[in-house]
VMD Tcl script that draws the C-alpha trace (Angstrom):
set ca {
  {125.23 -80.84 104.59}
  {126.36 -83.25 101.87}
  {126.32 -82.35 98.20}
  {123.79 -85.15 97.56}
  {121.43 -83.73 100.16}
  {121.73 -80.24 98.68}
  {121.06 -81.61 95.20}
  {117.99 -83.42 96.52}
  {116.63 -80.20 98.01}
  {117.34 -78.35 94.77}
  {115.30 -80.96 92.93}
  {112.40 -80.67 95.38}
  {112.34 -76.86 95.31}
  {110.12 -76.84 92.21}
  {107.56 -79.26 93.65}
  {106.96 -83.01 94.18}
  {109.43 -85.39 92.53}
  {109.00 -89.16 92.39}
  {111.60 -91.37 94.03}
  {112.79 -93.03 90.78}
  {113.19 -89.62 89.11}
  {115.18 -88.34 92.08}
  {117.43 -91.40 92.01}
  {118.11 -90.94 88.31}
  {118.74 -87.22 88.67}
  {121.13 -87.68 91.60}
  {122.83 -90.77 90.21}
  {122.08 -92.85 93.31}
  {119.82 -95.76 94.22}
  {116.23 -95.32 95.43}
  {117.38 -96.66 98.81}
  {119.98 -93.91 98.95}
  {117.29 -91.32 98.18}
  {115.23 -92.63 101.08}
  {118.24 -92.42 103.42}
  {118.89 -88.84 102.40}
  {115.24 -87.93 102.95}
  {115.37 -89.47 106.42}
  {118.54 -87.54 107.21}
  {116.87 -84.28 106.16}
  {113.88 -85.05 108.36}
  {116.25 -85.50 111.30}
  {117.69 -82.05 110.53}
  {114.24 -80.50 110.85}
  {112.94 -80.62 107.29}
  {109.34 -81.63 106.71}
  {109.28 -83.99 103.73}
  {106.28 -86.16 102.93}
  {105.74 -88.87 100.36}
  {102.67 -88.35 98.16}
  {101.24 -89.99 95.08}
  {103.22 -87.46 93.04}
  {106.46 -88.13 94.90}
  {108.42 -86.48 97.69}
  {107.62 -82.86 98.54}
  {108.86 -80.38 101.13}
  {106.21 -79.32 103.65}
  {108.33 -77.53 106.25}
  {111.68 -75.73 106.15}
  {113.95 -75.11 109.18}
  {113.81 -71.57 110.57}
  {117.40 -70.67 109.65}
  {120.52 -72.23 108.21}
  {122.45 -72.53 104.97}
  {120.30 -75.13 103.24}
  {117.13 -73.40 104.43}
  {118.25 -70.07 102.94}
  {119.30 -71.70 99.67}
  {115.98 -73.59 99.35}
  {113.96 -71.65 96.79}
  {116.52 -68.82 96.68}
  {116.37 -66.90 93.40}
  {119.84 -65.34 93.58}
  {123.29 -66.34 92.41}
  {124.79 -67.02 95.83}
  {125.92 -70.16 97.58}
  {125.36 -69.94 101.33}
  {127.88 -70.93 103.99}
  {126.18 -70.90 107.39}
  {127.66 -70.76 110.89}
  {125.81 -70.93 114.19}
  {128.58 -68.78 115.65}
  {131.65 -67.23 114.07}
  {134.25 -64.65 114.94}
  {133.65 -62.53 111.83}
  {131.77 -63.27 108.62}
  {133.97 -60.73 106.82}
  {137.10 -62.54 107.95}
  {135.70 -65.86 106.72}
  {134.74 -64.25 103.40}
  {138.32 -62.99 103.02}
  {139.58 -66.54 103.53}
  {137.22 -67.75 100.81}
  {138.39 -64.94 98.54}
  {142.03 -66.01 98.87}
  {140.94 -69.56 97.96}
  {139.41 -68.29 94.73}
  {135.70 -68.45 95.62}
  {133.09 -65.96 94.50}
  {129.35 -65.33 94.88}
  {129.26 -66.75 98.40}
  {127.13 -65.43 101.25}
  {128.71 -66.23 104.61}
  {125.83 -66.12 107.11}
  {125.89 -66.45 110.90}
  {123.42 -66.44 113.77}
  {126.04 -64.90 116.08}
  {129.35 -63.05 115.73}
  {131.87 -62.99 118.54}
  {134.64 -60.81 117.09}
  {132.96 -58.37 114.73}
  {134.91 -55.43 113.38}
  {133.78 -52.08 112.05}
  {135.46 -49.09 110.50}
  {138.80 -48.07 112.02}
  {138.92 -51.52 113.69}
  {136.20 -50.57 116.17}
  {134.66 -53.53 117.95}
  {130.97 -54.33 117.83}
  {128.55 -56.91 119.15}
  {126.65 -59.53 117.18}
  {124.34 -61.32 119.64}
  {122.45 -64.51 118.75}
  {119.30 -63.99 116.75}
  {120.75 -61.55 114.25}
  {121.45 -61.84 110.55}
  {125.16 -61.36 109.98}
  {126.23 -61.91 106.39}
  {129.20 -61.10 104.20}
  {128.72 -61.24 100.44}
  {131.82 -62.17 98.45}
  {131.80 -60.81 94.89}
  {134.24 -60.44 92.03}
  {132.70 -57.58 90.04}
  {134.40 -56.58 86.83}
  {134.65 -52.90 87.75}
  {137.41 -50.45 88.70}
  {138.04 -49.94 92.43}
  {136.56 -46.44 92.24}
  {133.14 -47.99 91.59}
  {133.17 -50.14 94.76}
  {130.97 -47.76 96.84}
  {127.95 -48.50 94.65}
  {127.84 -52.00 96.14}
  {127.66 -50.55 99.64}
  {124.66 -48.48 98.59}
  {123.10 -51.54 96.95}
  {123.45 -53.50 100.20}
  {121.77 -50.69 102.15}
  {118.88 -50.62 99.67}
  {118.49 -54.40 99.85}
  {118.31 -54.36 103.67}
  {115.88 -51.45 103.68}
  {113.51 -53.02 101.17}
  {113.49 -56.31 103.07}
  {112.82 -54.48 106.34}
  {109.96 -52.43 104.88}
  {108.39 -55.54 103.39}
  {108.57 -57.03 106.88}
  {106.61 -54.05 108.21}
  {109.50 -52.00 109.62}
  {109.84 -48.33 108.62}
  {113.52 -48.42 107.68}
  {115.51 -45.60 106.09}
  {119.12 -45.24 104.93}
  {121.63 -42.90 106.53}
  {124.50 -42.10 104.17}
  {126.09 -44.16 103.08}
  {125.45 -47.49 104.73}
  {123.55 -47.40 108.00}
  {119.91 -48.42 108.15}
  {117.75 -46.66 110.73}
  {114.19 -47.08 111.94}
  {112.19 -43.87 112.07}
  {111.48 -42.28 115.42}
  {109.67 -39.13 116.46}
  {112.23 -36.45 117.20}
  {112.50 -35.04 120.74}
  {111.38 -31.47 121.31}
  {114.75 -30.40 122.71}
  {118.27 -31.39 121.64}
  {119.98 -34.06 123.69}
  {123.61 -35.11 123.65}
  {123.88 -38.16 121.46}
  {126.17 -40.45 119.54}
  {126.93 -39.95 115.87}
  {127.50 -43.41 114.43}
  {130.24 -43.62 111.84}
  {128.92 -44.35 108.38}
  {129.81 -47.89 107.46}
  {130.03 -49.33 110.98}
  {128.06 -52.50 111.71}
  {124.84 -52.42 113.64}
  {126.10 -52.42 117.22}
  {129.49 -50.79 117.04}
  {130.80 -49.39 120.27}
  {131.51 -45.68 120.00}
  {130.23 -42.43 121.45}
  {130.88 -39.12 119.71}
  {128.84 -36.53 121.61}
  {127.62 -33.30 120.06}
  {125.15 -30.64 121.15}
  {123.86 -30.48 117.57}
  {122.90 -34.13 117.38}
  {119.46 -35.15 118.56}
  {120.42 -38.23 120.49}
  {118.75 -40.48 122.98}
  {117.42 -42.47 120.04}
  {120.84 -43.16 118.56}
  {120.48 -40.99 115.48}
  {118.39 -37.97 114.66}
  {115.10 -39.45 113.47}
  {115.85 -43.08 114.16}
  {117.48 -46.01 115.88}
  {120.15 -48.10 114.24}
  {118.98 -51.37 112.75}
  {121.87 -52.31 110.48}
  {125.38 -51.32 109.53}
  {127.45 -52.24 106.49}
  {131.19 -52.52 106.06}
  {132.62 -53.03 102.56}
  {136.13 -54.28 101.95}
  {137.95 -54.97 98.70}
  {141.24 -55.87 97.12}
  {142.28 -55.05 93.58}
  {144.64 -53.56 91.08}
  {144.57 -50.03 89.70}
  {142.06 -50.88 86.99}
  {139.84 -53.61 88.45}
  {138.54 -55.13 91.66}
  {139.96 -58.55 92.52}
  {137.31 -59.23 95.14}
  {134.80 -57.25 97.16}
  {133.04 -58.13 100.41}
  {129.88 -56.40 101.59}
  {129.55 -57.15 105.30}
  {126.03 -56.63 106.63}
  {125.03 -56.77 110.30}
  {121.29 -56.74 111.01}
  {119.64 -56.76 114.42}
  {116.91 -59.24 113.55}
  {115.42 -61.28 116.41}
  {117.48 -59.59 119.11}
  {115.91 -58.48 122.40}
  {116.32 -54.96 123.73}
  {118.49 -56.03 126.67}
  {121.07 -57.44 124.21}
  {121.41 -54.18 122.30}
  {123.35 -51.01 123.10}
  {121.59 -47.71 123.57}
  {120.54 -46.23 120.25}
  {119.99 -49.56 118.50}
  {116.81 -51.45 117.68}
  {115.87 -54.75 116.06}
  {113.30 -56.11 113.66}
  {111.74 -58.06 116.51}
  {111.37 -54.96 118.68}
  {109.83 -52.93 115.87}
  {107.43 -55.68 114.78}
  {106.48 -56.83 118.25}
  {107.24 -60.38 117.14}
  {110.14 -62.28 115.56}
  {110.83 -61.96 111.85}
  {111.23 -64.97 109.56}
  {115.01 -64.74 109.20}
  {115.13 -67.24 106.36}
  {112.64 -65.27 104.26}
  {114.30 -61.96 105.19}
  {117.75 -63.19 104.18}
  {116.43 -64.58 100.91}
  {114.79 -61.26 100.09}
  {118.00 -59.42 100.97}
  {120.12 -61.64 98.72}
  {117.65 -61.54 95.85}
  {117.34 -57.76 95.93}
  {121.09 -57.27 96.14}
  {121.58 -59.72 93.27}
  {119.19 -57.71 91.10}
  {120.83 -54.40 91.98}
  {124.40 -55.56 91.35}
  {123.40 -56.64 87.85}
  {122.09 -53.12 87.16}
  {124.34 -50.62 89.00}
  {122.69 -47.68 87.24}
  {119.46 -48.41 89.15}
  {121.07 -48.23 92.59}
  {121.17 -44.44 93.06}
  {117.45 -43.92 92.38}
  {116.63 -46.82 94.72}
  {118.89 -45.34 97.41}
  {117.32 -41.88 97.06}
  {113.86 -43.42 97.45}
  {114.72 -44.73 100.91}
  {117.18 -42.06 102.07}
  {116.93 -40.53 105.53}
  {119.90 -38.24 104.90}
  {118.77 -36.26 101.86}
  {117.17 -32.98 102.87}
  {118.79 -33.14 106.30}
  {121.29 -30.74 107.77}
  {124.46 -32.78 108.28}
  {127.99 -32.60 109.55}
  {130.52 -34.86 107.84}
  {133.98 -35.37 109.30}
  {136.24 -36.05 106.32}
  {140.00 -36.56 106.00}
  {140.15 -32.99 104.71}
  {138.13 -31.44 107.51}
  {134.57 -30.90 108.65}
  {131.76 -30.13 106.18}
  {128.43 -28.77 107.43}
  {125.36 -28.08 105.35}
  {122.31 -29.66 103.76}
  {122.59 -33.05 102.09}
  {121.02 -32.45 98.69}
  {121.86 -35.50 96.57}
  {123.99 -38.59 96.07}
  {126.03 -39.17 92.91}
  {127.71 -42.21 91.37}
  {129.32 -44.24 92.79}
  {127.98 -43.06 96.17}
  {129.28 -39.58 96.96}
  {127.14 -37.25 99.07}
  {126.53 -33.71 97.81}
  {126.39 -31.21 100.66}
  {125.35 -27.60 100.11}
  {127.20 -25.53 102.68}
  {125.90 -22.39 104.35}
  {127.84 -20.22 101.90}
  {126.11 -21.86 98.93}
  {128.99 -24.07 97.82}
  {128.37 -27.72 96.93}
  {130.86 -30.16 98.36}
  {131.16 -33.71 97.01}
  {131.94 -36.04 99.92}
  {133.22 -39.51 99.11}
  {134.00 -40.72 102.65}
  {133.51 -39.59 106.21}
  {131.54 -39.86 109.44}
  {128.10 -38.32 108.87}
  {125.86 -36.88 111.59}
  {122.30 -35.68 111.12}
  {121.97 -32.28 112.78}
  {119.11 -30.25 114.14}
  {117.79 -27.79 111.53}
  {118.89 -24.19 112.00}
}
mol new
graphics top color blue
foreach p $ca { graphics top sphere $p radius 0.5 }
foreach p [lrange $ca 0 end-1] q [lrange $ca 1 end] { graphics top cylinder $p $q radius 0.2 }
display resetview
Protein backbone atom coordinates (compact mmCIF):
# COMPACT_ATOMS: atom_id res chain seq x y z
CA UNK A 1 0.00 0.00 0.00
CA UNK A 2 1.28 3.47 -0.91
CA UNK A 3 2.14 6.07 1.70
CA UNK A 4 -0.60 8.34 0.32
CA UNK A 5 -3.20 5.62 0.76
CA UNK A 6 -2.05 4.96 4.32
CA UNK A 7 -2.19 8.68 5.10
CA UNK A 8 -5.71 8.83 3.68
CA UNK A 9 -6.84 5.98 5.93
CA UNK A 10 -5.18 7.64 8.92
CA UNK A 11 -7.18 10.77 8.18
CA UNK A 12 -10.44 8.84 7.89
CA UNK A 13 -9.89 6.86 11.10
CA UNK A 14 -11.39 9.66 13.21
CA UNK A 15 -14.53 9.99 11.10
CA UNK A 16 -15.81 11.62 7.87
CA UNK A 17 -13.46 14.05 6.13
CA UNK A 18 -14.43 16.22 3.17
CA UNK A 19 -12.60 15.79 -0.11
CA UNK A 20 -11.04 19.29 -0.14
CA UNK A 21 -9.77 18.82 3.43
CA UNK A 22 -8.27 15.46 2.51
CA UNK A 23 -6.56 16.95 -0.54
CA UNK A 24 -5.06 19.75 1.55
CA UNK A 25 -3.95 17.39 4.30
CA UNK A 26 -2.32 14.95 1.87
CA UNK A 27 -0.87 17.61 -0.41
CA UNK A 28 -2.56 16.20 -3.52
CA UNK A 29 -5.39 17.21 -5.85
CA UNK A 30 -9.04 16.30 -5.22
CA UNK A 31 -8.84 14.08 -8.31
CA UNK A 32 -5.93 12.24 -6.72
CA UNK A 33 -7.96 11.75 -3.54
CA UNK A 34 -10.76 10.21 -5.59
CA UNK A 35 -8.31 7.86 -7.32
CA UNK A 36 -6.91 6.72 -4.00
CA UNK A 37 -10.41 6.12 -2.64
CA UNK A 38 -11.24 4.02 -5.69
CA UNK A 39 -8.04 2.03 -5.25
CA UNK A 40 -8.93 1.32 -1.62
CA UNK A 41 -12.40 0.17 -2.64
CA UNK A 42 -10.80 -2.28 -5.07
CA UNK A 43 -8.70 -3.62 -2.17
CA UNK A 44 -11.86 -4.40 -0.21
CA UNK A 45 -12.39 -1.22 1.80
CA UNK A 46 -15.91 0.14 2.13
CA UNK A 47 -15.72 3.92 1.68
CA UNK A 48 -18.78 6.03 1.01
CA UNK A 49 -19.19 9.69 0.19
CA UNK A 50 -21.61 11.54 2.48
CA UNK A 51 -22.61 15.15 3.01
CA UNK A 52 -19.88 15.31 5.66
CA UNK A 53 -17.24 13.80 3.38
CA UNK A 54 -15.68 10.40 2.87
CA UNK A 55 -16.06 7.82 5.64
CA UNK A 56 -15.01 4.20 6.09
CA UNK A 57 -17.93 1.76 6.34
CA UNK A 58 -16.15 -1.57 6.00
CA UNK A 59 -12.61 -2.77 6.74
CA UNK A 60 -10.96 -5.86 5.17
CA UNK A 61 -10.82 -8.91 7.45
CA UNK A 62 -7.03 -8.97 7.78
CA UNK A 63 -3.95 -7.21 6.45
CA UNK A 64 -1.47 -4.52 7.37
CA UNK A 65 -3.59 -1.47 6.61
CA UNK A 66 -6.62 -3.10 8.21
CA UNK A 67 -4.72 -3.74 11.45
CA UNK A 68 -3.28 -0.22 11.49
CA UNK A 69 -6.71 1.38 10.89
CA UNK A 70 -7.83 2.67 14.28
CA UNK A 71 -4.89 1.00 16.06
CA UNK A 72 -4.05 2.74 19.35
CA UNK A 73 -0.49 1.42 19.70
CA UNK A 74 2.92 2.62 18.62
CA UNK A 75 3.55 -0.03 15.98
CA UNK A 76 3.79 0.08 12.21
CA UNK A 77 2.50 -3.13 10.65
CA UNK A 78 4.23 -5.06 7.87
CA UNK A 79 1.89 -7.77 6.60
CA UNK A 80 2.61 -10.92 4.60
CA UNK A 81 0.10 -13.42 3.24
CA UNK A 82 2.82 -16.06 3.62
CA UNK A 83 6.35 -15.85 4.95
CA UNK A 84 9.08 -18.21 6.03
CA UNK A 85 9.48 -16.69 9.49
CA UNK A 86 8.22 -13.42 10.95
CA UNK A 87 11.11 -13.48 13.43
CA UNK A 88 13.62 -13.75 10.60
CA UNK A 89 12.00 -10.81 8.81
CA UNK A 90 12.02 -8.80 12.04
CA UNK A 91 15.75 -9.49 12.42
CA UNK A 92 16.31 -8.14 8.91
CA UNK A 93 14.40 -4.98 9.85
CA UNK A 94 16.45 -4.70 13.05
CA UNK A 95 19.73 -4.74 11.10
CA UNK A 96 18.31 -1.97 8.88
CA UNK A 97 17.70 0.20 11.94
CA UNK A 98 13.91 -0.12 12.25
CA UNK A 99 12.01 -0.26 15.52
CA UNK A 100 8.41 -0.57 16.75
CA UNK A 101 7.37 -2.75 13.82
CA UNK A 102 4.93 -5.64 14.00
CA UNK A 103 5.63 -8.18 11.26
CA UNK A 104 2.35 -10.07 10.80
CA UNK A 105 1.56 -13.07 8.59
CA UNK A 106 -1.41 -15.25 7.76
CA UNK A 107 0.88 -18.26 7.24
CA UNK A 108 4.44 -19.28 8.14
CA UNK A 109 6.30 -21.90 6.16
CA UNK A 110 9.61 -22.11 8.03
CA UNK A 111 8.86 -21.29 11.65
CA UNK A 112 11.48 -21.92 14.29
CA UNK A 113 11.18 -22.50 18.02
CA UNK A 114 13.60 -22.95 20.87
CA UNK A 115 16.66 -25.09 20.14
CA UNK A 116 15.89 -24.65 16.41
CA UNK A 117 12.90 -26.99 16.61
CA UNK A 118 10.59 -26.75 13.63
CA UNK A 119 6.92 -25.86 13.92
CA UNK A 120 3.91 -25.36 11.71
CA UNK A 121 2.07 -22.13 10.98
CA UNK A 122 -0.95 -23.01 8.83
CA UNK A 123 -3.08 -20.37 7.09
CA UNK A 124 -5.63 -18.68 9.29
CA UNK A 125 -3.33 -18.03 12.21
CA UNK A 126 -1.93 -14.84 13.67
CA UNK A 127 1.85 -14.96 13.46
CA UNK A 128 3.54 -11.76 14.54
CA UNK A 129 6.99 -10.64 15.60
CA UNK A 130 7.29 -7.37 17.49
CA UNK A 131 10.55 -5.49 16.97
CA UNK A 132 11.49 -3.24 19.90
CA UNK A 133 14.49 -1.26 21.05
CA UNK A 134 13.87 -0.99 24.80
CA UNK A 135 16.34 1.01 26.84
CA UNK A 136 16.96 -1.76 29.37
CA UNK A 137 19.81 -4.13 30.25
CA UNK A 138 19.72 -7.59 28.64
CA UNK A 139 18.88 -9.17 31.99
CA UNK A 140 15.46 -7.47 31.87
CA UNK A 141 14.50 -8.98 28.49
CA UNK A 142 12.31 -11.80 29.94
CA UNK A 143 9.74 -9.28 31.16
CA UNK A 144 8.77 -8.64 27.53
CA UNK A 145 8.10 -12.33 27.02
CA UNK A 146 5.74 -12.28 29.99
CA UNK A 147 4.10 -9.12 28.66
CA UNK A 148 3.46 -10.82 25.31
CA UNK A 149 1.87 -13.81 27.07
CA UNK A 150 -0.40 -11.49 29.07
CA UNK A 151 -1.40 -9.58 25.94
CA UNK A 152 -2.36 -12.79 24.10
CA UNK A 153 -4.26 -14.13 27.09
CA UNK A 154 -6.26 -10.96 27.63
CA UNK A 155 -7.20 -10.78 23.95
CA UNK A 156 -8.24 -14.45 23.98
CA UNK A 157 -10.37 -14.05 27.11
CA UNK A 158 -12.07 -10.99 25.66
CA UNK A 159 -12.85 -13.13 22.63
CA UNK A 160 -14.55 -15.66 24.91
CA UNK A 161 -11.74 -18.22 25.20
CA UNK A 162 -10.63 -19.37 28.66
CA UNK A 163 -6.90 -18.89 28.16
CA UNK A 164 -4.20 -19.25 30.82
CA UNK A 165 -0.42 -18.82 30.83
CA UNK A 166 2.04 -21.65 31.36
CA UNK A 167 5.42 -20.37 32.51
CA UNK A 168 6.87 -18.50 30.96
CA UNK A 169 5.38 -18.04 27.53
CA UNK A 170 2.88 -20.65 26.42
CA UNK A 171 -0.82 -19.88 26.38
CA UNK A 172 -3.18 -22.79 27.07
CA UNK A 173 -6.93 -23.24 26.96
CA UNK A 174 -8.38 -24.89 30.05
CA UNK A 175 -9.52 -28.48 29.86
CA UNK A 176 -11.00 -30.87 32.38
CA UNK A 177 -8.25 -33.18 33.61
CA UNK A 178 -8.52 -36.92 32.94
CA UNK A 179 -9.16 -39.21 35.88
CA UNK A 180 -6.02 -41.28 35.24
CA UNK A 181 -2.56 -40.18 34.11
CA UNK A 182 -1.75 -40.62 30.45
CA UNK A 183 1.59 -40.37 28.72
CA UNK A 184 1.84 -36.92 27.22
CA UNK A 185 4.09 -34.30 25.74
CA UNK A 186 5.67 -31.56 27.82
CA UNK A 187 5.98 -28.55 25.53
CA UNK A 188 9.13 -26.52 25.99
CA UNK A 189 8.47 -23.11 27.45
CA UNK A 190 8.96 -20.52 24.76
CA UNK A 191 8.22 -22.72 21.75
CA UNK A 192 5.67 -21.44 19.23
CA UNK A 193 2.17 -22.80 19.11
CA UNK A 194 2.64 -25.92 17.00
CA UNK A 195 6.20 -26.96 17.62
CA UNK A 196 7.02 -30.55 16.83
CA UNK A 197 8.34 -32.38 19.87
CA UNK A 198 7.31 -35.22 22.14
CA UNK A 199 8.81 -35.60 25.61
CA UNK A 200 6.85 -38.39 27.29
CA UNK A 201 6.50 -38.71 31.05
CA UNK A 202 4.31 -40.82 33.30
CA UNK A 203 3.83 -37.78 35.55
CA UNK A 204 2.37 -35.57 32.86
CA UNK A 205 -1.36 -35.69 32.25
CA UNK A 206 -1.31 -35.74 28.49
CA UNK A 207 -3.79 -36.47 25.77
CA UNK A 208 -4.78 -32.81 25.93
CA UNK A 209 -1.27 -31.52 25.27
CA UNK A 210 -0.64 -30.07 28.71
CA UNK A 211 -2.02 -30.80 32.14
CA UNK A 212 -5.18 -28.71 32.30
CA UNK A 213 -5.16 -27.40 28.77
CA UNK A 214 -4.40 -27.43 25.07
CA UNK A 215 -1.81 -25.18 23.53
CA UNK A 216 -3.14 -22.07 21.84
CA UNK A 217 -0.03 -19.93 21.50
CA UNK A 218 3.72 -20.00 21.96
CA UNK A 219 6.20 -17.15 22.22
CA UNK A 220 9.87 -16.99 21.30
CA UNK A 221 11.89 -13.92 22.29
CA UNK A 222 15.22 -13.07 20.71
CA UNK A 223 17.54 -10.14 21.33
CA UNK A 224 20.91 -8.64 20.58
CA UNK A 225 22.78 -6.22 22.80
CA UNK A 226 25.81 -5.14 24.72
CA UNK A 227 26.58 -5.87 28.36
CA UNK A 228 24.58 -2.90 29.63
CA UNK A 229 21.71 -2.46 27.17
CA UNK A 230 19.55 -4.21 24.60
CA UNK A 231 20.21 -3.23 20.99
CA UNK A 232 17.00 -4.81 19.75
CA UNK A 233 14.47 -7.33 20.98
CA UNK A 234 11.95 -9.41 19.05
CA UNK A 235 8.93 -11.04 20.65
CA UNK A 236 7.72 -13.72 18.23
CA UNK A 237 4.12 -14.78 18.86
CA UNK A 238 2.37 -17.69 17.13
CA UNK A 239 -1.39 -17.94 17.71
CA UNK A 240 -3.68 -20.64 16.37
CA UNK A 241 -6.53 -18.32 15.41
CA UNK A 242 -8.88 -19.49 12.64
CA UNK A 243 -7.19 -22.85 12.19
CA UNK A 244 -9.22 -26.06 11.82
CA UNK A 245 -8.55 -29.11 13.98
CA UNK A 246 -7.23 -31.19 11.09
CA UNK A 247 -4.45 -28.62 10.53
CA UNK A 248 -3.21 -28.80 14.11
CA UNK A 249 -1.02 -31.36 15.87
CA UNK A 250 -2.30 -33.35 18.80
CA UNK A 251 -2.39 -31.27 21.95
CA UNK A 252 -3.08 -27.96 20.20
CA UNK A 253 -6.27 -25.95 19.82
CA UNK A 254 -7.36 -22.74 18.13
CA UNK A 255 -9.55 -19.75 18.84
CA UNK A 256 -11.96 -20.95 16.15
CA UNK A 257 -12.28 -24.40 17.72
CA UNK A 258 -12.86 -22.99 21.19
CA UNK A 259 -15.39 -20.37 20.05
CA UNK A 260 -17.20 -22.57 17.57
CA UNK A 261 -16.79 -19.81 15.01
CA UNK A 262 -13.96 -17.74 13.52
CA UNK A 263 -12.47 -14.86 15.49
CA UNK A 264 -12.08 -11.37 14.04
CA UNK A 265 -8.32 -11.54 13.51
CA UNK A 266 -8.00 -7.83 12.83
CA UNK A 267 -9.66 -6.89 16.13
CA UNK A 268 -7.74 -9.61 18.00
CA UNK A 269 -4.39 -8.43 16.65
CA UNK A 270 -5.20 -4.81 17.47
CA UNK A 271 -6.09 -5.75 21.03
CA UNK A 272 -2.89 -7.78 21.34
CA UNK A 273 -0.72 -4.90 20.11
CA UNK A 274 -2.49 -2.31 22.24
CA UNK A 275 -2.22 -4.38 25.41
CA UNK A 276 1.44 -5.17 24.80
CA UNK A 277 2.13 -1.50 24.10
CA UNK A 278 0.58 -0.53 27.44
CA UNK A 279 2.50 -3.20 29.34
CA UNK A 280 5.90 -2.39 27.82
CA UNK A 281 5.49 1.22 28.94
CA UNK A 282 4.92 0.04 32.53
CA UNK A 283 7.09 -3.06 33.13
CA UNK A 284 6.33 -3.00 36.85
CA UNK A 285 2.69 -3.92 36.06
CA UNK A 286 3.57 -7.04 34.09
CA UNK A 287 4.15 -9.48 36.97
CA UNK A 288 0.79 -8.84 38.65
CA UNK A 289 -0.95 -9.17 35.27
CA UNK A 290 0.90 -12.43 34.59
CA UNK A 291 0.00 -13.85 38.01
CA UNK A 292 -3.65 -13.02 37.38
CA UNK A 293 -3.75 -15.30 34.34
CA UNK A 294 -1.20 -17.94 35.38
CA UNK A 295 -1.93 -21.64 34.97
CA UNK A 296 1.43 -22.62 36.46
CA UNK A 297 1.28 -21.03 39.91
CA UNK A 298 0.03 -23.49 42.51
CA UNK A 299 0.86 -26.42 40.25
CA UNK A 300 3.35 -29.18 40.90
CA UNK A 301 5.98 -28.81 38.18
CA UNK A 302 9.15 -30.30 36.83
CA UNK A 303 11.60 -27.90 35.20
CA UNK A 304 14.56 -29.17 33.21
CA UNK A 305 17.25 -26.53 33.60
CA UNK A 306 20.88 -26.34 32.43
CA UNK A 307 21.84 -27.18 36.00
CA UNK A 308 19.55 -30.17 36.37
CA UNK A 309 15.96 -31.08 37.10
CA UNK A 310 13.88 -29.16 39.67
CA UNK A 311 10.62 -30.63 40.97
CA UNK A 312 8.19 -28.97 43.34
CA UNK A 313 5.33 -26.49 43.57
CA UNK A 314 5.42 -23.30 41.52
CA UNK A 315 4.70 -20.63 44.12
CA UNK A 316 5.48 -17.29 42.45
CA UNK A 317 7.16 -15.41 39.62
CA UNK A 318 9.70 -12.65 40.24
CA UNK A 319 11.17 -9.88 38.09
CA UNK A 320 12.11 -10.13 35.31
CA UNK A 321 10.30 -13.47 34.90
CA UNK A 322 11.93 -16.13 37.08
CA UNK A 323 9.79 -18.94 38.46
CA UNK A 324 10.01 -19.73 42.18
CA UNK A 325 9.68 -23.45 42.85
CA UNK A 326 9.34 -24.83 46.38
CA UNK A 327 10.92 -28.26 46.35
CA UNK A 328 9.81 -31.23 48.42
CA UNK A 329 12.53 -30.52 50.99
CA UNK A 330 11.22 -26.99 51.54
CA UNK A 331 13.89 -25.15 49.58
CA UNK A 332 12.90 -22.38 47.15
CA UNK A 333 14.64 -22.51 43.80
CA UNK A 334 14.66 -19.50 41.47
CA UNK A 335 14.43 -20.75 37.87
CA UNK A 336 15.30 -18.34 35.09
CA UNK A 337 15.12 -20.73 32.12
CA UNK A 338 14.09 -24.28 31.38
CA UNK A 339 11.47 -26.66 30.01
CA UNK A 340 8.51 -26.68 32.41
CA UNK A 341 6.00 -29.52 32.78
CA UNK A 342 2.85 -29.43 34.87
CA UNK A 343 2.72 -32.62 36.94
CA UNK A 344 -0.01 -34.58 38.62
CA UNK A 345 -0.35 -33.59 42.30
CA UNK A 346 1.17 -36.02 44.78
